C-alpha positions in Angstrom: 113.5 63.4 123.7 113.1 60.3 125.9 111.3 58.3 123.2 114.1 59.2 120.6 116.7 58.0 123.0 114.9 54.7 123.6 114.5 54.2 119.8 118.2 54.9 119.3 119.1 52.3 122.0 117.0 49.6 120.3 118.9 50.0 116.9 121.5 47.5 116.1 124.8 48.8 114.7 125.6 47.7 111.2 128.8 46.1 112.3 127.0 44.1 115.0 124.5 42.8 112.4 127.3 41.7 110.0 129.1 40.0 112.9 126.0 38.2 113.9 125.3 36.9 110.4 128.9 35.6 110.1 129.3 34.2 113.6 126.1 32.2 113.9 123.9 30.2 111.6 120.7 28.7 112.8 121.6 29.4 116.4 125.0 27.6 116.2 128.3 29.3 116.5 130.9 28.4 113.8 133.7 29.2 116.2 132.4 26.7 118.7 131.8 24.1 116.0 135.3 24.5 114.6 136.7 24.2 118.2 134.7 21.0 118.8 135.8 19.6 115.4 139.4 20.3 116.1 139.5 17.5 118.6 138.2 15.1 116.0 141.0 15.7 113.5 143.3 12.7 113.3 147.0 13.7 113.8 148.0 11.3 110.9 145.7 13.1 108.4 146.5 16.6 107.0 143.9 19.2 107.6 141.7 20.2 104.7 141.7 24.0 104.5 139.4 26.0 102.2 139.1 29.7 101.7 135.6 31.1 102.0 134.8 34.2 100.0 134.0 37.2 102.2 135.5 35.6 105.3 138.5 37.0 107.2 140.5 33.8 107.1 140.6 30.1 106.1 137.8 27.9 107.5 138.9 24.6 109.1 136.9 21.6 108.0 136.8 18.2 109.7 139.4 16.0 107.9 137.7 12.8 108.9 134.5 13.5 107.0 136.2 14.8 103.9 138.7 11.9 103.8 135.9 9.4 104.1 134.1 10.8 101.1 137.3 10.8 99.0 138.0 7.1 99.9 134.5 6.3 99.0 134.7 8.1 95.7 137.9 6.2 94.8 136.3 2.9 95.7 133.4 3.7 93.5 135.7 4.7 90.6 137.6 1.4 91.0 134.4 -0.6 91.0 133.2 1.2 87.9 136.5 0.7 86.1 136.4 -3.0 87.0 132.9 -3.3 85.6 134.0 -1.5 82.4 137.0 -3.8 82.0 134.7 -6.9 82.5 132.3 -5.6 79.9 135.2 -5.0 77.4 136.5 -8.5 78.0 133.1 -10.0 77.5 132.6 -8.0 74.3 136.0 -9.1 73.0 135.2 -12.7 73.8 131.9 -12.5 72.2 133.4 -11.0 69.1 136.1 -13.7 69.0 133.5 -16.4 69.3 131.5 -14.9 66.5 134.6 -14.9 64.3 135.4 -18.5 65.2 131.9 -19.5 64.2 132.3 -17.8 60.8 135.4 -19.8 60.2 133.8 -23.1 61.3 130.8 -22.4 59.0 133.3 -21.8 56.2 134.9 -25.2 56.8 131.5 -26.8 56.9 130.7 -25.6 53.4 134.3 -26.0 52.1 133.1 -27.8 49.0 131.5 -24.6 47.7 134.7 -22.6 48.0 137.1 -24.5 45.7 140.4 -23.1 44.4 141.6 -19.6 43.4 144.7 -19.3 41.2 145.5 -23.0 41.8 145.5 -22.5 45.6 143.1 -24.1 48.0 141.1 -21.2 49.4 140.0 -22.9 52.6 143.6 -23.7 53.7 144.7 -20.1 53.1 141.7 -18.6 54.9 142.1 -20.9 57.9 145.8 -20.1 58.2 145.4 -16.4 57.8 142.6 -16.3 60.4 144.5 -18.3 63.0 147.6 -16.1 62.4 145.6 -12.9 62.7 143.8 -14.0 65.9 147.2 -15.1 67.3 145.8 -18.4 68.2 149.1 -20.1 67.7 150.5 -18.2 70.7 147.7 -19.2 73.2 148.5 -21.5 76.0 145.0 -22.8 76.0 142.3 -22.8 73.3 139.6 -25.1 72.0 139.5 -23.7 68.5 142.0 -26.3 67.1 139.9 -29.2 68.4 136.7 -27.6 66.8 138.5 -27.2 63.5 139.8 -30.8 63.4 136.3 -32.0 64.4 134.7 -30.1 61.6 137.1 -31.3 59.0 136.9 -34.9 60.2 133.1 -34.8 60.0 133.3 -33.5 56.4 135.8 -36.2 55.4 134.0 -39.0 57.1 130.8 -38.2 55.1 132.8 -38.5 51.8 135.1 -41.5 52.3 133.9 -43.0 48.9 134.1 -39.7 47.0 137.5 -39.4 45.5 136.9 -35.9 44.3 136.0 -34.7 47.8 138.9 -36.6 49.3 141.3 -35.1 46.8 140.0 -31.6 47.7 140.4 -32.2 51.4 143.9 -33.6 50.9 144.9 -30.5 49.0 143.6 -28.2 51.8 144.9 -30.1 54.7 148.3 -30.7 53.1 148.6 -27.0 52.2 147.6 -25.9 55.7 150.2 -28.4 57.2 152.8 -27.0 54.9 152.1 -23.4 56.0 152.2 -24.4 59.7 155.5 -26.2 59.1 157.1 -23.1 57.7 155.5 -20.7 60.2 155.6 -22.3 63.7 158.8 -22.2 65.6 159.8 -23.0 69.1 162.6 -21.7 71.3 163.6 -25.2 72.5 166.6 -26.7 70.7 168.3 -30.1 70.7 165.6 -32.7 70.8 163.0 -30.2 69.6 164.9 -29.4 66.4 165.6 -33.1 65.8 162.0 -33.9 66.2 161.0 -31.2 63.7 163.6 -32.6 61.2 162.2 -36.1 61.7 158.6 -34.8 61.2 159.7 -33.2 57.9 160.9 -36.5 56.7 157.9 -38.2 58.1 155.2 -36.5 56.1 156.6 -34.2 53.3 159.5 -36.4 52.1 157.4 -39.6 52.3 154.8 -38.1 49.9 157.5 -36.7 47.6 159.4 -40.0 47.6 156.3 -41.9 46.6 155.8 -39.5 43.7 159.5 -39.6 42.7 159.9 -43.3 43.6 163.1 -42.4 45.4 164.1 -42.9 49.1 163.4 -40.0 51.4 166.3 -37.6 52.2 166.6 -35.9 55.6 166.2 -32.1 55.4 169.1 -30.0 56.3 169.0 -28.1 59.6 169.2 -24.7 57.9 166.4 -25.5 55.4 164.2 -27.3 57.9 161.7 -24.4 58.6 162.2 -21.6 56.1 159.8 -18.7 56.6 157.1 -17.7 54.2 157.7 -14.3 52.5 155.5 -11.7 54.1 154.6 -13.9 57.1 156.5 -13.7 60.3 157.4 -16.9 62.2 155.5 -17.4 65.4 156.7 -18.7 68.8 153.9 -21.3 69.0 152.7 -22.9 72.2 151.7 -26.5 72.9 148.2 -26.4 71.4 149.5 -25.2 68.1 152.1 -28.1 67.9 149.4 -30.6 69.0 147.2 -29.3 66.2 150.0 -29.8 63.7 150.5 -33.4 64.8 146.8 -34.0 64.5 146.8 -32.5 61.1 149.7 -34.7 60.0 147.8 -37.8 61.1 144.7 -36.5 59.3 146.6 -36.0 56.0 147.8 -39.6 56.2 144.3 -40.8 56.9 142.9 -39.0 53.9 145.7 -40.5 51.8 144.8 -43.9 53.1 141.2 -43.5 52.0 142.2 -42.5 48.5 144.6 -45.4 48.3 142.0 -47.9 49.4 139.4 -46.5 46.9 141.9 -46.8 44.1 142.6 -50.4 45.0 138.9 -51.2 44.9 138.7 -49.7 41.4 141.8 -51.2 40.0 141.7 -54.7 41.5 138.7 -56.0 39.5 140.3 -54.9 36.3 143.6 -56.6 37.0 142.1 -60.0 36.5 141.4 -59.4 32.9 145.0 -58.2 32.4 146.6 -61.3 33.8 146.5 -64.4 31.7 147.3 -67.8 33.1 150.2 -69.5 31.4 149.2 -72.1 28.7 150.0 -75.7 29.4 152.2 -77.3 26.8 151.2 -80.7 25.9 
């Protein structure tokens, strides 16, 4: 009887065992830990409360440690987003550079392209590419300079070839005509007057030489009519500078052709002119 009583005294009640398993882990008391952590909670930070399955109530967690992890996660996400945006920008720049190189290669072998339906293909391709890439609306770009450099190099190599000069004159004049009808600026007054004078300066001079009539100033309402199917663009300074350079380039090519024709005609003029006979 004494042994049975001693054995019964050594048994742990089921409720006591469950309380022990929930009140202490590894020799530490959760109640004491929560009490110590309560003093570390910042009064400016809301408490983070989580419900633990099987527990009698919510378990209070230190807000400082949870908030630190959240801020760190947000910083990591921002860093990853910045890296992703940088990669996208680099990819877009690389793709644009590849497209630009294709256009420059096309200009380099322009003599192989020729005409289609009576229209110079190179001028149309160049204009459509610049319009599609929205280069006319850029504040800064080096593509216009590269295009002018490539065209100038091709013309300089064929200054004595009238066929090549005529081909380049057709392309550059067509491109200039498209730019004249497409580019627009929001500035009025002197800007509009300058555009009207530029119309007379290049287009009417060529037409007047062909018609042998004095140039006529363009009307303001007809100065920059749009191209059907192509919207007019609010161009920036690089685009207008490109148009000015292209205007000078057209006149330069025309000068090469004129000088070549003079060289061909001048020797033959001597045989056509006879000195007056002396009477005597």
